[in-house]
N, C-alpha and C positions, 0 to 999 in steps of 0.2 A: 497360651495360645499364641502363634506366631500372627502378627498383622502382615497381611498379603500386601497391603497398600501403603507405600511409603510416602507420607506428607510432605517430605523435605525433598523432594526430587529437584534435582540441578537441571537447569536446562541452560544450554550454551548459546551463545550469541548466533553461531551459525545455525543452529536449529530454530531459532526464532526468525531469522532472516528467511530461511527456507519456508516456512509457514506463511509468512508475509507474502512473498514472492509468488507461492502458490495460489493464495486466495485472493491477494490484492488489498490494498488499504487506500482509503480516501482521507486526506487530511485537510480540514477546513478550519479557517480562523478569520476573525475580523479584528480590526483596531480601529477606534475613531479618536482623534485628537480634538478636543475642542476647549475654547476659552470663553468664559461667561455664557456658557449653554449655546455657544454658536460652533456648530462642526465645521473645522478648517480642514483636516486631512481624514479621508477614509483610506484604509488599506485592507483589502480583501484577499484570502488566500486560499486557493482551491488546488491540491495536489493529488495525483493519483500515482500510487507506487505500486506495480505490478510486473512481473516477468513478460517477455514477449510472447512466450507460449500460451500463457494464461488469457492474455488480451487476444490472441488468435481463436482459442477456444470459445471466448465469449462473444466475440464479434461474428463467428462462423466464417471466417475467411481462408481460403486454403493456404496451408504452409508451403512456403517456397523455399527449397533448400539452395545451398551456395552454388551447385552446379546446374539447377533448373532454371529455366527462363520463363517468366511470366507471359501468358498467352492472351 
């Protein structure tokens, strides 16, 4: 029997980037530097990675082309 599904499918970096930009990704992280249980520095990171087209779809704003003027 031939196995129809190939478990070792290779995915290129371009395909991964295309999927990420189509759906959007939120990156979140926190770092706290403390000495003797006293918090000295807090660093918070929140980043959104998405394509402009995806953000326009999600926000519901109309798409303005390069030759169109906003009203």
